[in-house]
C-alpha positions in Angstrom: 46.7 -0.8 -25.3 43.1 -1.7 -25.4 41.2 -2.7 -22.3 38.2 -4.9 -22.1 35.1 -3.6 -20.4 34.8 -4.9 -16.8 31.4 -6.6 -17.3 32.9 -9.1 -19.9 34.9 -10.9 -17.2 31.8 -11.8 -15.2 30.5 -14.4 -17.7 34.0 -16.0 -17.9 34.3 -16.2 -14.2 30.8 -17.6 -13.9 31.5 -20.3 -16.4 34.7 -21.2 -14.7 33.1 -21.5 -11.2 30.2 -23.5 -12.7 32.5 -25.9 -14.5 34.6 -26.5 -11.3 31.4 -27.2 -9.4 30.2 -29.7 -12.0 33.6 -31.4 -12.2 33.7 -31.7 -8.4 30.2 -33.2 -8.3 31.0 -35.8 -11.0 34.2 -36.9 -9.1 32.3 -37.1 -5.8 29.5 -39.1 -7.5 32.0 -41.6 -8.9 33.7 -42.3 -5.5 32.1 -45.1 -3.6 31.8 -45.2 0.2 33.5 -48.0 2.1 30.0 -49.3 3.0 29.1 -49.5 -0.7 32.3 -51.3 -1.4 31.7 -53.7 1.4 28.4 -54.7 -0.2 29.9 -54.9 -3.7 33.0 -56.9 -2.7 31.6 -58.9 0.3 31.8 -62.2 -1.7 35.5 -62.0 -2.3 36.9 -60.2 0.8 39.1 -62.3 3.2 42.1 -64.5 3.1 43.1 -67.0 0.4 45.7 -69.7 0.8 48.1 -70.5 -2.1 50.5 -73.4 -2.6 53.7 -72.4 -4.3 57.1 -74.1 -4.6 56.4 -76.5 -1.8 55.1 -73.9 0.6 52.0 -72.0 1.3 51.3 -68.3 1.6 48.3 -66.2 2.3 46.9 -63.2 0.4 44.4 -61.0 2.3 41.9 -58.9 0.3 40.4 -56.1 2.3 39.0 -52.5 2.1 40.7 -49.5 3.4 40.4 -45.8 2.6 37.7 -46.4 0.0 39.9 -48.9 -2.0 40.3 -52.6 -2.3 43.7 -53.9 -1.3 45.8 -57.1 -1.6 48.3 -57.9 1.1 50.7 -60.8 1.2 52.2 -59.7 4.5 55.4 -58.4 2.8 54.9 -54.8 3.9 53.9 -53.7 0.4 50.1 -54.0 0.1 48.8 -53.1 -3.4 45.7 -51.3 -4.5 43.5 -53.4 -6.8 42.0 -51.7 -9.8 38.8 -53.2 -11.3 39.0 -54.4 -14.9 36.3 -52.6 -16.9 33.2 -54.7 -17.6 34.6 -57.7 -15.7 33.1 -58.7 -12.4 35.7 -59.5 -9.7 38.7 -59.1 -12.1 41.4 -56.7 -11.0 44.9 -55.6 -11.7 47.5 -54.7 -9.0 50.8 -53.0 -9.6 53.8 -53.9 -7.4 56.9 -51.7 -7.9 59.2 -54.7 -7.5 57.2 -57.5 -9.0 55.2 -55.8 -11.8 51.6 -56.2 -12.8 49.4 -58.8 -11.3 46.1 -59.9 -12.8 43.6 -61.2 -10.2 40.4 -63.0 -10.8 37.9 -64.4 -8.3 36.1 -67.6 -9.4 33.1 -69.5 -8.2 33.3 -73.0 -6.9 30.8 -75.8 -7.8 28.3 -74.4 -5.3 28.4 -71.0 -7.0 30.3 -69.2 -4.2 33.4 -67.1 -4.8 36.1 -69.2 -3.1 38.9 -69.4 -5.6 41.4 -66.7 -6.5 43.5 -66.9 -9.6 46.6 -64.7 -9.7 48.8 -64.2 -12.8 52.1 -62.2 -13.2 53.6 -63.1 -16.5 56.8 -61.2 -15.8 57.5 -63.4 -12.7 56.1 -66.6 -14.2 53.3 -66.8 -11.7 50.0 -68.5 -12.5 48.5 -69.9 -9.3 45.1 -70.5 -7.8 44.3 -70.2 -4.1 41.3 -71.2 -1.9 39.4 -68.9 0.4 40.0 -69.6 4.1 36.6 -69.9 5.6 
C-alpha cells in the first residue's frame, strides 16, 4: 500500500477551508436584515380586505424572522417567495390549498393599495384593497 506524503494534505485542507469560508460569506451577503426588508416592502405591508362568496376576509402581510409572510388567520401563515425580476410579485405554497400567486398593484394615485391573489387549483382569482 502506498502512502501519500503528509505535506500533500495541507493544500487540500486549505482549499476546503477557504471554499467553506467563501460559501458562508456569499450566503450571509444574500440574506437581508429585517430592517432592509422593512424598507424594501414598506409599500405593501399591512392588511388587505377581500370580498369572496358574499363575505369578506382579511390577509395580513408582515415580516418575521427575515421573511415576508401572508396570514389569513387560519393558523397556517405562508412564507412568500419573490418572483425573480418582478417587483412586488410573489408565490406562496400552502400544503392544503396549493400554490398562490400574489401581486401588489398601484391605484390611480400611484400607491400600492391593491392585492391580486390567484390560485388556479382552487379557482381563486380575487383582488383586495389595503386597509388604511
